[in-house]
Structure formats: C-alpha cells, structure tokens
Legacy VTK file of the C-alpha trace (Angstrom):
# vtk DataFile Version 3.0
C-alpha trace
ASCII
DATASET POLYDATA
POINTS 460 float
-1.291 126.093 189.395
-0.096 122.784 187.950
2.625 120.896 189.837
6.138 120.708 188.334
5.563 116.989 187.723
2.343 117.413 185.745
2.115 117.075 181.986
0.195 120.366 181.754
3.012 122.202 183.539
5.629 120.699 181.219
3.594 121.662 178.178
3.177 125.222 179.503
6.934 125.570 179.821
7.382 124.084 176.355
4.925 126.620 174.907
6.651 129.594 176.554
10.136 128.419 175.568
8.923 127.853 172.011
7.323 131.313 171.864
10.626 132.841 172.978
12.429 130.655 170.453
10.426 132.248 167.630
11.941 135.688 168.249
15.497 135.158 167.061
15.057 133.011 163.923
12.116 135.164 162.820
14.251 138.270 163.187
17.120 136.736 161.256
15.116 135.398 158.311
12.883 138.481 158.081
15.905 140.771 158.108
17.424 138.892 155.176
14.609 140.274 153.001
15.228 143.819 154.174
19.009 144.005 153.714
18.939 145.456 150.165
16.605 148.252 151.344
18.750 148.885 154.442
21.824 149.030 152.196
20.216 151.726 150.044
18.958 153.776 153.000
22.286 153.799 154.852
24.566 153.571 151.757
26.219 150.349 152.956
28.591 148.303 150.800
28.450 144.489 150.638
30.875 143.987 153.544
29.217 146.535 155.876
25.825 145.068 155.039
27.030 141.596 155.973
28.085 142.934 159.385
24.448 143.738 160.166
23.988 139.952 160.234
27.437 138.855 161.417
27.801 141.080 164.506
24.735 139.437 166.036
26.110 135.965 165.310
29.536 136.832 166.674
28.191 138.148 169.988
25.663 135.374 170.495
28.268 132.711 169.731
30.766 133.922 172.337
28.559 134.480 175.398
26.198 131.474 175.852
28.738 129.268 177.635
29.742 131.884 180.265
26.055 132.734 180.748
25.202 129.040 181.141
27.607 128.748 184.084
26.188 131.919 185.595
22.698 130.466 185.127
23.730 127.292 186.944
24.714 129.459 189.901
21.889 132.010 190.120
19.097 130.280 188.195
18.326 129.523 184.561
14.970 131.285 184.655
16.576 134.520 185.893
19.118 134.523 183.055
16.417 133.605 180.539
14.235 136.551 181.640
17.178 138.974 181.601
18.006 137.832 178.085
14.486 138.493 176.842
14.486 142.014 178.334
17.869 142.922 176.809
16.802 141.468 173.470
13.544 143.462 173.480
15.166 146.808 174.380
17.930 146.427 171.801
15.367 145.392 169.184
13.511 148.686 169.660
16.892 150.461 169.451
17.548 148.772 166.092
14.158 149.851 164.801
14.953 153.464 165.707
18.382 153.428 164.013
19.355 156.489 161.993
22.631 155.071 160.618
24.247 151.791 159.692
26.575 152.045 162.714
23.647 152.509 165.112
21.935 149.459 163.613
25.089 147.349 163.969
25.485 148.426 167.624
21.862 147.502 168.298
22.419 144.110 166.676
25.421 143.581 168.963
23.248 144.038 172.064
20.579 141.829 170.510
23.264 139.156 170.412
23.948 139.597 174.131
20.275 139.108 174.984
19.970 136.174 172.601
23.031 134.484 174.116
21.366 134.535 177.557
18.312 132.837 176.078
20.451 130.347 174.155
22.348 129.504 177.342
19.212 128.296 179.093
16.384 127.292 176.733
17.321 123.683 175.978
18.686 123.124 179.499
15.263 124.105 180.890
13.457 121.758 178.510
15.843 118.895 179.237
15.402 119.477 182.995
11.613 119.398 182.727
10.979 116.531 180.305
11.829 112.874 181.054
14.175 110.966 178.726
11.367 109.206 176.848
9.772 112.571 175.950
12.940 114.617 175.462
13.329 113.988 171.726
9.715 114.956 171.084
10.032 118.199 173.106
13.329 119.150 171.473
11.868 118.236 168.093
8.919 120.576 168.691
11.302 123.332 169.754
13.419 122.745 166.637
10.294 122.739 164.470
9.282 126.078 165.974
12.676 127.452 164.940
11.992 126.388 161.372
8.405 127.631 161.437
9.781 130.993 162.563
12.344 130.852 159.789
9.597 130.072 157.298
7.299 132.841 158.514
10.174 135.324 158.610
10.617 135.686 154.829
6.854 135.794 154.257
5.951 138.325 156.948
9.299 140.095 156.676
8.681 140.643 152.974
5.167 141.941 153.620
6.229 144.170 156.520
9.152 145.593 154.564
7.017 146.132 151.470
4.079 147.844 153.201
5.427 149.283 156.469
9.204 149.489 156.045
12.045 147.416 157.462
11.815 149.020 160.925
8.452 147.335 161.537
10.242 143.965 161.705
12.008 145.060 164.886
8.915 146.546 166.513
6.760 143.450 165.878
9.479 141.171 167.285
9.744 143.268 170.436
5.965 143.072 170.961
6.102 139.258 170.920
8.809 139.451 173.595
6.305 141.153 175.902
4.018 138.129 175.576
6.881 135.826 176.586
7.595 137.916 179.690
3.917 137.846 180.651
3.824 134.069 180.240
6.838 133.564 182.491
5.462 135.901 185.165
2.029 134.229 185.204
2.814 130.543 184.800
6.419 129.644 185.685
7.379 129.831 189.346
10.061 127.130 189.424
13.784 127.908 189.220
16.513 125.612 187.878
20.106 125.762 189.135
22.907 123.531 190.351
23.531 124.093 194.085
27.106 122.735 194.105
28.576 125.457 191.877
31.711 127.082 193.294
33.428 130.353 192.371
32.865 131.664 188.864
35.743 131.102 186.431
36.433 134.669 185.299
39.890 133.893 183.888
38.524 131.127 181.674
35.649 133.352 180.572
38.025 136.136 179.461
40.336 133.703 177.640
37.402 132.079 175.888
35.746 135.372 174.911
38.924 137.006 173.610
40.059 133.863 171.811
36.800 133.116 170.044
36.102 136.759 169.140
39.632 137.252 167.733
39.386 134.047 165.713
35.928 134.736 164.297
36.484 138.447 163.657
39.751 137.686 161.918
38.160 134.972 159.812
35.321 137.241 158.708
37.792 139.844 157.401
40.134 137.577 155.452
42.311 137.816 153.383
43.778 140.943 155.064
47.119 140.339 156.844
45.771 141.818 160.082
42.994 139.216 159.996
45.525 136.400 159.734
47.322 137.804 162.794
44.016 138.008 164.688
43.229 134.390 163.825
46.624 133.227 165.075
46.161 135.178 168.315
42.657 133.759 168.689
43.848 130.170 168.194
46.664 130.688 170.704
44.250 132.063 173.310
41.854 129.150 172.786
44.719 126.651 173.226
45.661 128.375 176.497
41.973 128.324 177.454
41.715 124.535 176.953
44.951 123.967 178.917
43.714 126.185 181.750
40.208 124.680 181.901
41.565 121.125 182.120
43.132 121.937 185.496
40.028 123.436 187.162
37.492 121.564 189.244
34.755 124.038 188.287
35.647 125.472 184.849
33.426 127.732 182.770
33.519 124.976 180.130
34.075 121.325 180.964
36.399 120.846 177.972
37.272 117.264 178.926
33.732 116.327 177.988
34.628 116.681 174.301
37.121 113.805 174.366
35.860 111.847 177.379
32.359 111.662 175.835
32.961 110.903 172.151
29.231 110.992 171.364
29.029 114.568 172.654
32.260 115.579 170.913
31.414 114.166 167.479
27.781 115.339 167.542
28.826 118.866 168.563
31.428 118.933 165.787
28.829 117.794 163.260
26.541 120.628 164.359
29.328 123.201 164.014
30.257 122.062 160.506
26.621 121.778 159.408
25.816 125.387 160.280
29.150 126.616 158.895
28.207 125.010 155.592
24.565 126.067 155.396
23.574 129.196 157.324
24.538 131.774 154.694
22.386 130.046 152.068
19.204 131.972 152.936
21.109 135.283 152.971
22.697 134.436 149.609
19.399 133.338 148.061
17.736 136.552 149.232
20.391 138.613 147.455
20.253 136.336 144.381
16.471 136.622 144.067
16.432 140.399 144.496
19.626 141.446 142.701
19.885 138.757 139.995
16.262 137.708 139.408
14.801 141.151 140.084
12.230 139.989 142.640
10.697 142.399 145.136
11.164 141.707 148.868
7.601 140.354 148.984
8.166 138.007 146.027
11.520 136.811 147.378
9.870 136.081 150.729
7.292 133.850 149.042
10.118 131.757 147.563
12.256 131.642 150.688
9.345 130.462 152.833
9.377 127.022 151.166
12.600 125.649 152.619
11.831 126.377 156.319
8.313 124.915 155.980
9.821 121.641 154.791
12.414 121.866 157.571
9.701 122.320 160.211
7.776 119.260 159.058
10.880 117.087 158.809
12.286 118.183 162.196
9.027 117.208 163.921
9.095 113.811 162.251
12.807 113.308 162.892
12.511 114.387 166.557
9.737 111.845 167.152
11.675 109.178 165.273
14.923 109.828 167.164
13.216 108.673 170.389
12.529 105.297 168.763
15.532 104.489 166.594
19.269 105.046 166.162
19.628 108.728 165.305
22.850 108.108 163.376
21.054 107.124 160.181
18.683 110.096 160.383
21.308 112.776 160.969
23.865 111.350 158.561
21.260 110.871 155.845
20.168 114.472 156.343
23.729 115.706 155.876
24.112 113.673 152.670
20.919 115.226 151.282
22.262 118.697 152.109
25.404 117.921 150.071
23.219 117.039 147.094
21.236 120.270 147.470
24.394 122.403 147.623
25.767 120.797 144.478
22.502 121.581 142.700
22.908 125.228 143.763
25.870 125.409 141.375
23.370 125.435 138.500
21.844 128.751 139.605
22.264 131.541 137.043
20.308 134.645 135.916
17.895 132.525 133.803
17.361 129.615 136.213
13.619 128.767 136.207
11.703 129.307 139.422
10.616 125.664 139.684
14.272 124.549 139.927
14.963 127.057 142.712
11.916 125.727 144.579
12.993 122.091 144.042
16.455 122.787 145.455
14.913 124.574 148.453
12.752 121.515 149.174
15.764 119.180 149.003
17.751 121.377 151.394
14.749 121.634 153.748
14.469 117.837 153.943
18.175 117.527 154.728
18.197 120.236 157.400
15.122 118.813 159.117
16.459 115.261 159.165
19.741 116.366 160.732
18.859 118.956 163.368
16.447 117.320 165.838
18.274 113.959 166.111
21.590 115.759 166.516
20.277 117.920 169.392
18.712 114.854 171.035
22.063 113.083 170.839
23.959 115.954 172.453
21.482 116.572 175.264
20.983 112.844 175.881
24.684 112.031 176.123
25.577 114.074 179.214
24.880 114.046 182.954
22.346 116.360 184.565
25.025 118.568 186.129
26.323 119.431 182.644
22.935 120.245 181.098
23.517 123.998 181.183
26.890 123.720 179.497
25.524 121.250 176.920
22.643 123.612 176.091
25.035 126.528 175.737
27.542 124.440 173.766
24.849 123.325 171.331
23.828 126.911 170.684
27.469 128.043 170.561
28.259 125.402 167.931
25.250 126.581 165.933
26.052 130.278 166.219
29.795 129.855 165.724
28.975 127.802 162.639
26.611 130.512 161.417
29.316 133.139 161.928
31.828 130.986 160.053
29.267 130.536 157.261
28.818 134.300 156.935
32.595 134.686 157.219
33.124 132.302 154.304
30.659 134.288 152.214
32.132 137.663 153.240
35.680 136.477 152.508
34.742 135.203 149.042
32.744 138.362 148.281
35.704 140.490 149.394
38.104 138.589 147.127
35.879 138.201 144.057
33.689 141.344 144.152
35.559 143.705 146.485
34.279 146.248 148.987
31.814 147.888 146.610
28.059 148.246 146.436
26.236 145.507 144.547
25.271 147.098 141.226
24.489 145.687 137.750
28.150 146.233 136.801
29.391 143.629 139.312
26.618 141.032 138.968
28.816 138.569 136.984
31.435 138.666 139.748
28.640 138.352 142.307
27.379 135.134 140.676
30.930 133.769 140.558
31.277 134.458 144.297
28.007 132.615 145.000
29.125 129.513 143.082
32.483 129.491 144.872
30.676 129.719 148.208
28.455 126.752 147.358
31.499 124.623 146.441
33.224 125.399 149.753
30.021 124.627 151.681
29.505 121.305 149.901
33.041 120.220 150.846
32.385 121.154 154.495
29.161 119.131 154.490
31.074 116.065 153.286
33.223 116.379 156.424
30.048 116.720 158.522
28.720 113.446 157.066
31.730 111.698 158.624
31.457 113.365 162.046
27.699 112.826 162.125
28.046 109.118 161.395
30.587 108.663 164.189
28.803 110.811 166.758
25.038 110.584 166.480
24.069 107.670 168.679
21.740 108.510 171.559
22.710 107.145 174.934
19.392 106.490 176.665
LINES 1 461
460 0 1 2 3 4 5 6 7 8 9 10 11 12 13 14 15 16 17 18 19 20 21 22 23 24 25 26 27 28 29 30 31 32 33 34 35 36 37 38 39 40 41 42 43 44 45 46 47 48 49 50 51 52 53 54 55 56 57 58 59 60 61 62 63 64 65 66 67 68 69 70 71 72 73 74 75 76 77 78 79 80 81 82 83 84 85 86 87 88 89 90 91 92 93 94 95 96 97 98 99 100 101 102 103 104 105 106 107 108 109 110 111 112 113 114 115 116 117 118 119 120 121 122 123 124 125 126 127 128 129 130 131 132 133 134 135 136 137 138 139 140 141 142 143 144 145 146 147 148 149 150 151 152 153 154 155 156 157 158 159 160 161 162 163 164 165 166 167 168 169 170 171 172 173 174 175 176 177 178 179 180 181 182 183 184 185 186 187 188 189 190 191 192 193 194 195 196 197 198 199 200 201 202 203 204 205 206 207 208 209 210 211 212 213 214 215 216 217 218 219 220 221 222 223 224 225 226 227 228 229 230 231 232 233 234 235 236 237 238 239 240 241 242 243 244 245 246 247 248 249 250 251 252 253 254 255 256 257 258 259 260 261 262 263 264 265 266 267 268 269 270 271 272 273 274 275 276 277 278 279 280 281 282 283 284 285 286 287 288 289 290 291 292 293 294 295 296 297 298 299 300 301 302 303 304 305 306 307 308 309 310 311 312 313 314 315 316 317 318 319 320 321 322 323 324 325 326 327 328 329 330 331 332 333 334 335 336 337 338 339 340 341 342 343 344 345 346 347 348 349 350 351 352 353 354 355 356 357 358 359 360 361 362 363 364 365 366 367 368 369 370 371 372 373 374 375 376 377 378 379 380 381 382 383 384 385 386 387 388 389 390 391 392 393 394 395 396 397 398 399 400 401 402 403 404 405 406 407 408 409 410 411 412 413 414 415 416 417 418 419 420 421 422 423 424 425 426 427 428 429 430 431 432 433 434 435 436 437 438 439 440 441 442 443 444 445 446 447 448 449 450 451 452 453 454 455 456 457 458 459
C-alpha cells in the first residue's frame, strides 16, 4: 500500500475521484438525448419533461453544503461512499420507472446521492494534493467532467437508439460499482476536521427551505404562487445569513463571501456562468431532434463536439492557471461564451450543420478556459479548515446556476409556448422561445465577465 504522502497514492485517489465524477455529467448529457423518447412514452408535456432534469439539479444544489459540514465531522470518505451507494440505487430505480412521476422521484434521490459526492470530491483532492499541483489535479478532474459530457451524447444516443433509454441508467449504475470497489481496495485514509462542534440544524433547515422555495418558485414563473414562493425563499435566505453570522460553527461560513473577496467574486462568477450556459445542451438536443429532424444517434454525434473541446481546453487552462494569473484565462473564457451565445441567435430550421458545429466549438473553448482556473481560484483562496465548505459551495454555485438556467428556459417556454406537447404546430413558437433564452443568457454572461475579472486571482 502506498503511503498518503506518495505520488502514486495521490494519483490513485485522483483516478477514483475522477471515475466517480464521470457518473453524474455522463448521466445528464446522455439523458438529454433521451428526453423526446421519454416524453412520448410517458406522455409528458414540455414543462413536465423539463422537471426530469430540474428536480435532480434542485436537490443536488440544496444539500451539498449541509453534507459538507457533516463530512467534516464524521469523515469525507464516509459521506462520499454513502453518496455513491444512494446514487447507484436510485439510478436503478429510474431505469425501472413505469411512469413520469416515478422517474422524477428517482431523479430526486439521485440528486441526494450526487450532493453527497459533490460535498466531498474537490475537498478530498485539495486535501491530498499540494498547492503547486492543485491546479493540475483540479484541471484533470474538470476535464473528466467534460469528457463525460462529451461521451454522454455519443453513447447516450447509441444506447437509446439500440437498447432504449433505460439502458443509460443501468450502465451508469454499473460504473458506480467500480468506484466502490476502488475505494474499498485502495483508499484507507479518512479526512475530517477534529474541531467541529455541534451540527447547525437550524441553519440547515433555513438554508434548505429558503433555497428550495426560491428555486422552485423561479422555475414555475410567471404564476403568482411562484412569485410568493420566491419572496418567501429570499426572506428565509436573509434570515439564514443573519443567523449564520452569529454562530461560531455555522453550517455555512457566510462571512467568507465578503471577508474573502476573491472567494466571493469567483463563486459569483461560477453561479452566473452556469445560469447562463447549462440549458444550452438541453436546448440544442431538442432543436436538433424537433427542428432539424435528427435521430437521437445523429444528435449525439453533433453534441459530442462541444464537450470534447471543453475537455481539451480545461486541461490546458488548469495547467496554465498554476503558472499565471487566472484572471485573464477565466475572463477571456467568459467573453468567448458571450460571442458563442450571440451566434446562437442565428439558429433556424435551415441553419447548415457546419455553422452549428462552429458555434459548439466556440462555446467549448470558452467553457474550458473559464472552469478550471475559476475552481483553482476558489479552492486556493481559503484556509484548510474551510475546504469542505468551499468544495460544497463550488458545486452548489454550479448546480444552483444549472437550476436557474433550466428555470429560465422553462419560464420562457411556459410564456411563449405554453404547457403543451412539442408538436409541429408549435415549432415557430418553440424557436422564438429558444432565441429569447439565448438573449437572456448572453446578458447574464456579460455580468459574469465583470465578476470574473474582479475575482479570479489565485492566492498561492
């Protein structure tokens, strides 16, 4: 057995964490190809279909921070393992679904398992790797996310085409077994903070209720009840911040956001980036299949391009962020994303395939340039005792942003198209909704350029 200080041991942990990291992005991108088929099988309208994606994001955005504090107390490896098991069981449940409601419930529990993994994965890597290797390790982990995203459309399209959409869930669960075996055989060390006091249950409840009310309300706009939910959610989050400021051992060290401006700005940039970009793959999948008439296999071949570019760029950017000021990398990436989103406005039923591919490449370059340096900034700007919270916060910003992104799309679809099935009769309204979504996302990315420029400077 290699010692915890050895390079081989660190690389073993990196491999296992990366293998676990493949599960969630692969599932998400592969499922995007299957949603039209799922909609037909379970007779789901556009809003219900979006909840198959959004319920997972909502759950996995709320829980990582409470789980990160629990992991600090009882051990990050324990929480990581529990997350994998819950994710695997719920994934099999999803594959066996006989209704849209059963699938959505399974996706909810997938989100719980994923949140436990999100709460610990980057904290474990940051604990294991020294500062001069951190950017490289996080860059590899980020690249694996994008490789999984890129393989998801390709293999998801093939699996859906030849074996049905349920096979996506069963294959993902099988990979989870390999992760569990790797942890049992090779990782004996545990990571936790021994000075943790009583768990902050009050803060956890305030945070969970506030964030869930806000995000659920946002995703169902413009209904009046959704506005009320958003107001209640904002009020609860304000109370949560006020309450957490007074505690010596809060579930979230909220003062870190304004006491450490690097952490605060970089986290905000991450939130806005994902809010402005996550729904793009989902939208393109629907565009290619409903508007262009592609099969799931053909759409997967197109959607694979962007994540491949992202994977290459994130590796390069992660390595580079260890050697230079990450501000230029991350901010430049955000500016490129803005350009790509503006080009998306030219999509229409007769857009040539080469233009769709060119836009995907531009977006892939921008995403890859932003992500790894931004994560390196966040994880490199805080003290060791806050690593768990920083890891969970980074994933929460990402997942909350993804939920907001889907919420923006769902709100625009609800207003422009309505709660109806996507049929040839509503395709003009569908295209109008897509263009409106791209405009909103481009504006958000312009804001992220500002926050990225002011926040992304690594403190070595």
